C-alpha positions as CSV (number, residue, x, y, z in Angstrom):
1,M,84.8,45.4,174.2
2,A,85.2,41.4,173.8
3,T,85.4,39.1,176.8
4,E,89.0,38.1,177.3
5,Q,91.8,39.2,175.5
6,S,93.6,37.5,172.4
7,K,92.8,40.0,169.8
8,S,94.4,41.5,166.8
9,E,94.0,43.8,164.2
10,S,94.1,43.5,160.4
11,E,95.3,45.6,157.7
12,D,91.8,47.0,157.4
13,G,91.6,48.0,161.0
14,V,89.1,45.9,162.1
15,E,89.7,44.2,165.4
16,R,89.3,40.4,165.5
17,Y,88.9,38.3,168.8
18,Y,89.8,34.7,168.8
19,A,88.2,31.9,170.6
20,G,90.4,28.7,171.4
21,I,89.0,25.4,172.3
22,G,86.4,25.7,175.2
23,E,86.3,29.3,175.1
24,M,84.1,32.0,174.0
25,K,84.1,35.9,173.1
26,V,81.4,38.4,172.9
27,A,81.7,41.9,171.3
28,H,80.0,44.8,169.7
29,N,79.8,46.0,166.3
30,P,82.4,46.6,164.5
31,H,84.5,43.7,165.6
32,Q,85.1,40.4,164.3
33,L,84.9,37.0,166.1
34,V,86.9,34.3,164.8
35,I,87.5,30.5,165.7
36,M,90.1,28.5,163.8
37,G,90.6,25.0,163.0
38,L,86.9,23.4,163.7
39,G,87.2,19.8,163.0
40,S,84.6,17.6,165.1
41,C,84.3,20.8,167.5
42,I,81.2,23.2,167.0
43,G,81.6,26.9,166.4
44,L,78.6,28.3,167.6
45,A,77.6,32.0,166.7
46,L,74.9,34.0,168.4
47,Y,73.8,37.4,166.9
48,D,71.4,39.9,168.1
49,G,70.9,42.2,164.9
50,H,69.2,45.3,166.7
51,A,71.9,45.4,169.4
52,K,74.7,44.5,167.0
53,V,76.1,42.3,169.4
54,G,77.7,39.0,168.6
55,G,79.0,36.2,170.5
56,I,81.0,32.7,169.5
57,A,82.0,29.6,171.5
58,H,84.3,26.8,170.5
59,I,82.5,23.7,171.6
60,M,84.6,20.6,171.8
61,L,82.1,17.8,173.3
62,P,78.5,17.3,173.5
63,E,78.1,16.8,177.3
64,G,80.0,17.4,180.6
65,K,79.6,15.1,183.5
66,D,78.2,16.3,186.3
67,G,80.9,17.8,188.7
68,S,83.4,18.0,185.9
69,N,85.5,21.2,186.0
70,T,87.7,21.6,183.2
71,G,88.4,25.2,183.5
72,K,87.3,25.9,180.1
73,C,83.7,27.3,180.5
74,C,82.5,26.3,176.9
75,K,83.9,22.9,176.2
76,F,80.7,21.2,176.6
77,A,77.6,22.1,174.4
78,D,75.2,21.6,177.3
79,R,77.1,24.2,179.1
80,A,78.4,26.8,176.3
81,I,74.9,27.7,175.1
82,P,73.4,29.2,178.4
83,L,76.7,30.7,179.4
84,L,77.2,32.3,176.0
85,L,73.7,33.9,176.0
86,K,74.2,35.5,179.4
87,E,77.4,37.1,178.6
88,M,75.8,38.6,175.4
89,L,72.7,39.9,177.7
90,R,75.3,41.7,179.7
91,Y,76.2,43.3,176.4
92,K,72.5,44.5,176.0
93,A,71.7,41.6,173.5
94,V,68.2,40.4,173.7
95,K,67.3,36.9,174.0
96,E,63.9,36.9,171.9
97,R,66.2,38.7,169.1
98,T,69.2,36.5,169.0
99,V,69.5,33.7,166.4
100,A,72.2,31.2,166.2
101,K,74.5,29.7,163.4
102,I,76.7,26.7,163.7
103,A,79.6,25.2,161.8
104,G,82.1,22.3,162.1
105,G,81.2,18.9,163.4
106,A,83.2,17.3,161.0
107,S,84.3,13.6,161.0
108,M,87.9,14.1,160.5
109,F,89.5,10.8,161.4
110,S,88.1,7.6,159.9
111,A,89.5,5.5,162.5
112,M,87.7,7.4,165.1
113,D,84.4,7.3,163.4
114,T,82.7,5.1,165.7
115,L,82.6,7.7,168.2
116,Q,80.8,10.1,165.9
117,I,81.8,13.1,168.2
118,G,81.0,15.8,165.3
119,D,77.4,14.1,164.9
120,R,76.9,14.2,168.5
121,N,78.2,17.8,168.9
122,S,75.7,19.0,166.3
123,I,72.7,16.9,167.9
124,V,73.6,18.5,171.1
125,V,74.1,21.9,170.2
126,K,70.8,22.0,168.1
127,E,68.9,20.4,171.1
128,E,70.6,22.9,173.8
129,L,69.5,25.8,171.6
130,K,65.9,24.7,171.3
131,K,65.9,24.2,175.0
132,T,67.2,27.9,175.4
133,G,64.5,29.1,173.0
134,I,67.2,30.3,170.5
135,R,66.4,29.8,166.8
136,L,68.8,28.2,164.6
137,V,69.0,29.9,161.3
138,A,72.2,28.3,159.2
139,E,74.5,25.9,159.5
140,E,77.5,24.2,157.6
141,T,78.1,21.0,159.5
142,G,79.2,17.5,158.8
143,G,81.8,16.3,156.0
144,K,85.4,15.3,156.5
145,Y,87.2,18.7,156.3
146,G,88.1,21.5,158.8
147,R,86.5,25.1,158.9
148,T,87.6,28.4,160.0
149,V,84.6,30.6,160.8
150,T,84.3,34.5,161.5
151,L,81.2,36.2,162.8
152,D,81.0,39.9,161.7
153,T,79.1,41.8,164.3
154,C,78.0,44.6,161.8
155,T,76.1,42.3,159.5
156,G,75.7,38.8,161.6
157,K,77.1,37.2,158.7
158,L,79.3,34.1,159.4
159,G,82.0,33.5,157.0
160,V,83.0,29.8,156.8
161,K,86.5,29.1,155.2
162,T,87.1,25.5,154.0
163,K,89.6,23.9,151.7
164,D,87.2,24.8,149.0
165,G,87.1,28.6,149.9
166,I,85.0,30.8,152.1
167,K,81.1,31.0,152.0
168,S,78.7,33.4,153.9
169,I,75.8,31.7,155.9
């Protein structure tokens, strides 16, 4: 059901699909979509609650230079959002019903803070969502800590795991 492979089944029988850096996954209910180890990267989750279709993208950088070909379709925010939406539409999601949630965008290393990659990632993702016409309904961004996110395609809830525990947005 999900794009690409890399899946596992947990003890509760739910299939989980994992997206690495620059990758995306899309699935129908009842699967879970997971991005592990978000630092300055953004975990983007799109969800159509009527169709019960969810998608995630692990976005590493705000923008790709024209002509740059990394081999990872969702490495850049300006490319990931239209690609993820296009894939979700193939799964019968409807753009007008699709909402977004984001997590990540941390400032993990003070020595590299001058680059502000996490902040820039968050800003560009929000700008691209607005351009695409997708409403951002929740976010858990910033800070100085990593995150792992899990999108539940049954409910549309995005679980955000940090050093302090798990919360649902």
